[in-house]
N, C-alpha and C positions, 0 to 999 in steps of 0.2 A: 702852884708847886706850894710845898711846904717841907717843913723839917720832919723827917721822919727818924723818931726815937728808935724805934726796934731796930730798924737797919742798920745804924749807925753804931749802937750796942753791941748787935751780933757781930760787926764786922771787928771792933773790938775785942770781945772775948775771944774769936776765931785766931786775931792776927796779932793780938795785943797792942795792936796802935791802927789809926786809920787817919786820912789824910781827906777832908771836904773840900771840894771847891765847887762854888756857887756862882751863877750870875747874880750880880747884884743890881746891875743898872746898866741901860743901853740908851746909847743916842745914834739914831739911825739905824740901819739895817744890819740884823745879827744871824747867826745861824742856830740859836735857840732863844727860847723867851726869858723873861725874870723869872727867879727861883729855878731854873735847871741845874742840876748839881751832878757832881759825879765822886765817888771814892776811891782814894787811893791805899794800897797797904801793899808790903813786902812781897814781889812777886806778882800782883794782880790789880785788877781795878772792876768799878761797874758802875752803870748809870752814864751820862754824857752829857757833855755841855755844846755839842755841837760837831764833833770831829776834827779832822783835819789840822791845820797849823796853830789852831786856837787851844786846842785839846792837849795838843803835842806840848805846845810849849808851857802850858799850866801845869803840866804832870813832869816836865824835864826836872826841874828843879824847886818843887811847891815850897815856897817860904810864906809863913803865915803872915795875915795883914791884907790891904787891899793893891791891887795893883790894876791900871787901866791899860787897855788894850786898843790901840788904832790898828783896825781889822787890815784896811788897805795898804797904809805905808808899810805897818812894822811887819805883818806877817802875811802879806800878798794875798789877801782873799778878797774875793771880790764884793762881797757884802757891802765893806765900805764904810760901815758904822764904827764906832767905838762901845768897848765892853768893859764894864768895871768888874772883876772878878774878887771874890773873898773867899781867901784860902785858911784854913784851920786844922791844928794839928791835934786830935783827941787820944789819949793815953790811959783815960780812966771812964768809965759809964758816965753820960749824960743823964742828970735829974732834971726833968721840968713838966712842968704843968701847962698845958693850954697855950701859952707862948714861951718861946724861949728867948729870951733879952740878954745880950752879951756886949762886953766893950770889944772891938776890934783891934783897933789901935789908938796910940794918944793916950791921954790921961783927964780927957774932960768928963763931967759928972755926966749922968744921964739927962738928954734933953727933954725939955717941956712937951714936945711934940709926940717925944717915945713914951713917955710916961700917960699921956692923954691915950694914946693909942693902947697901951696895955690895959688900960680902964675900960677902953672901948670893946676890946676883943673878949673881955672878959665878960661883961654885962650883955653882949651879942650887937651892940650898936655900932661896930666896925667890921669891915669888908673880913671876912674869915677867911680870905687865902692871900691876904695881901702878905709882902715882903717890903721892910722897911730898912733903908740904910741911910744913917744919916751922921755926921759929926763923929765920925770912929764909931759908931754903935749900929749893932745889926738887930733884928725882931724879925722873926719869923712866928706864924703859928705852927704847930705839932700836924702833921700828918693825921687826920680821923682814923677810927679803925675801918677794916675793909668792910663794904657791904656784902652781905650774904647773900649769893647768888645760888640757888638750888637749879642744877640740870636733870631734867630726866628724860633718860634714854640715851644708849650708848651705840645708836647705830651711827650712820655714815653722817647725819647732820648733826647728831649729839655729839661726837668727836671731832666734826669741823669747828664747832661753836666753842667747845672744850677747849681747842689748839688756841683759841684766838682771847677768848676770857680768861683763860691762866697766864696771859701776859698782862695784864693789865693789874697793876698794884691795889688798885682801889676797890678791887672785887675779891670776895673770899669764895671760892668755888667748891660745891660740894656736889657730887656725880652719883647718880643713883640708877638701878638697874636691878632686873630680876635673877642675874647670875654673875657670879665674877667672869665666868670666862667671856661675856658681852665686852668686858672692858679690855683696851688694848694690854699688853704685856709691858709695855713701859710708858704708862701715864706720865703727864706732868707731875713734877715733885709736889709742888704746891696744892696740888689737887685733892680732897676727901673723897675716897671711894667708899659707898655705901652700896652693897648687894643686898637685895632682900626680895625674897620669893614671890609676897605682897608688898607692893612698893607703898599703896595707897596709905595705910595707917602711918608710915614713915611722916606724912604730911604734919601729924599732929606735934613733931618734935621741931618743926621750922620754926625759927623766930617770927613775930608778925610782921616785923619790917623787912622779911626775905623778899626776894625777887625770883621767879620761876619760870622756867623756860622748859616746856612740855614736848618731847620728841619721840614718844614711845612707839613701838613696833606695832600695837595694838590700839583700835577705836575705842572699845571697851575700858582699855586702862587708862587713856587718855580722858575719857569721860569720868571715870572713878578719881583721877587726880583733880580734876576743874570741881567736882563736888568738895574732896576734900579741902582744895584750897581755900574756896569760897566757905567753908566752915570754919578753918583756921585764920583767915586773915591774910593779907600780903602789902607788900608795897607795889608790887607788878607782877603781873603772870600773863606770859604770852604762849598761845596753843598755836603750833604748826597744823596747816590745814586749808581746804579751801572755802568760799563764801556757803557752798550747798552741807558740807560738813559742819559749820558753825552753826546754821540753821537749824540742821536736827540738834546738836548739842544744845540750844538755847531751851529747845522746847522740853528736852529732857531735864534739863536742869530745872527748869521752872515746874517740870513734875516732881521734881525732888524736894520742891519746896522754896527755893530761892526766886526773889524776886527779878524783875528785868532791870530794875537800877542795879543791882548786885551783880548780876551777870553780865553787865557791859562793862564791869571794871577789868575783865579778861579780854585782852587782844588776840583777836583771832580774825582773819589768818594774820600772823606776823610775816613782817620783812617787807623787801620791795619784789614783787615779782618781776617786774622789769630785769631784774639782775640775771635772773634765768634760773634752770631749776637744778645746775650741779651743787652738791653739798656745799662746797666752799663758799660758792655763790649765795646761797642760801643763808650760812653764816654770817656773812658780811653784811646782809639785809637784816637779819635778827640784832646782830650787834650794834647796830647803828639805830635801830627802835629802841635798843635798850638804852645806849648811849645819848638819846635823844630826850628820852625821859629823865634822866639823871639832871641831865644839863637844863631843862625846865623846871625841875624841882628845885635846883641851887637857884635860878633865876627869881623864882616865888619866893623863895627864902630871903635872898637878898634885898628883891621889893619890899617885904614886909618889913625889914630892917630899915629901911630908908623913911 
């Protein structure tokens, strides 16, 4: 988890102020992980630090600073651990780059450990997702820009995948199909809709690090999109279909001039067939495959830094 600069500044702009509560440390069991946070403003809130009594107490009379909660004795929760919360009150936009370091309480100068971590974060040698709370100081990396995910096709499977993907803050979803009528009347607010009678040329406008999921209603259109994706380049490309469909596509893509090595970068079939063939089951498997790809990429990145 990390500090979401855009989210906090949007809340301040909309409500004039915002209170942020973040889990800074855990001893034993806890309903949420270190870095989980929630925002509070007059009349509303977003995010969660685990719900229940802990969240209720943290939002009841939020005072800036550090507070430690024994979950069992004080709050009657079965977790049984201890949680340290940091509460901050923001009334003006936050301006930070790379890392947000600030004093939470007390008057101690920035600890040497914090200064060393700041240097490590900026030169890429430290864990990019760490949260450090020590000696009254708190340091968090900023939430990176959302990863572009382009979903091709607004049929049953496409809709189910968009329903899940649109709830993931680290994904920026663009949804493409051949007609505005193919999209639901009330699509998720965070999703960008692109109706295009001929979608394949749109692929040239996708970022080269975008991720693509192809679920259109026609094999011919799927093939065009795979061809266009290979020409454009991508971080990940998944195609729905059977093993026999993919075997035919491989032959046709080679006939279009693509090498076997390049074609193998497309994942097909995508998802887990053991989950079933219902759209939501396929969507769960597809999303799981995408998340596994992203987690493996983060692991490789961290290994390269170590």
